[in-house]
N, C-alpha and C positions, 0 to 999 in steps of 0.2 A: 702688571695691574689689569691688563686686558684679560689674561688667563683667569685671574681671580674673579673678575666681573662675570666672565662666562660661567664659572663654577657656581656663583650665587644665582645667576639667571637659570641655570640648569636645575638647581634645587627648587627654585620658585616654580618653574614650569612643570616640574615633576608632580606637583600637587594636583595637576590637571584641572584647575579652576583659576586660570590666570586672571588677574584684575587689570585695570588700565595701566598701572605702573609697570607690571611685568610685560604687558604687550608693548608698551613704549620702549622698554629696555630691549626687548627682542628685536624691534625695528632698528634701534641704534646699533645693536650687535651685528645685524646684517650689513649695515652701512660700514661699520668698522672692518668687518671681515672682507668686504668688497675691495678694500684698499690693498689687500694682500692676495686676492684671488683673481679669477677671470672676469669679475664684474659683479654688479649688484643683482641680486635675485629679486627682481621687481614683482614677479608673481607672488612670492612669499610676502613681500612687503604689502602688496595690495590686499592679500588675504588677512594679514595682521591688522591693517587699517579697517577692513570690513568688520573684523572682530572687535576692534576698539570702538567702532560705531555702536555696538550693542551696549556699551557702557556710557557713552556720551553722545550728545547730538550737536557737538561743537561744529560750527561752520568751518573752522580751521582744519579739523579732522576730516570733514567732508572734502575740503580742498586737497589735503594731502592724499586722501584715498583716490580722488580723481586723477591726480598727477601720477600716482603709482600705477593706476589702471592704464593710463596713457602710455607709460613706459613699458608696461607688461604686454600691452596689446597694440593699440594704435592711438594716434592723437585725437581722432574724431570721437572715439568712444570715451576717452577721458574728458574731452571738451564738453560732451553732452552732460556728463556728471557735474562738471564745474559750473556750467551755465545754469544749472538748477539750484545753485546755492544762493541763499539770501543772507544779507547782513554783513557782507564783506566789501561794500563799496568804498570804504576808507582804508582798505588793507592792501598795501602795495604788492604783496606777493600774490594776491588774487589776480590782479590785473597783469602782473608780469607772467604768471603761469598761463593765463589765457592767451596773452600775446605770443608766447613761445609755441603753444599748441596751435594757435591760428596760423602762425608762420609755417609750422610743420605741415599744416593742411593746405598750404599754398594760398591762403587768403591774406595777401600782403596788406591790403588796405585796412582790413579789420585788425590785423596784428599791429599796424602802426597806431591805430586809434586806441588800442588797448595799452600799448607802451606809453602813449601820451597820457592816458588816464592814470597809469601807474606813476608817471612823473609828477602829476598833480598832487598825489597823496604821499609821495616819497618823503621820508622823515629824516634822511641823512644825506650828506654830501656823497658818500660812497654809493648809495642807491641811485642818486641822481646821475652821477658819472656813468655808472653801469648802464642805466636806461638810455642816457644820451648816446652812449656808444652803440647800443642796439639800434637806435633810430638813425644814426649817422651811417650805418653800413649799407 
């Protein structure tokens, strides 16, 4: 099924005018391929999210782009992108991504505050357990 999905994606991308769905499929394909390779190609994912931003101004796409940039380059660069996003105050993944990047930057107090903000807006027990685990370490 993965091979067949790659074939469809390759045909769509061969048109040289990928739309948002083809770009999202390409991002997913990189993640799937990472499971059987040396790792995730974060530079490619960051580039694809940048391309996706030309199709949508979604705050979640901006968040995903910022995380991909952080993974491809460094936490501070991704954090600057994420901190510029408006409209995600009630989105648990915004706060948890910020907290992880703040932690990577060595700003423990700010990371704890961001984990606590994520905990406030968490919508599932699974999310709350994960976030409490991060706070308890």
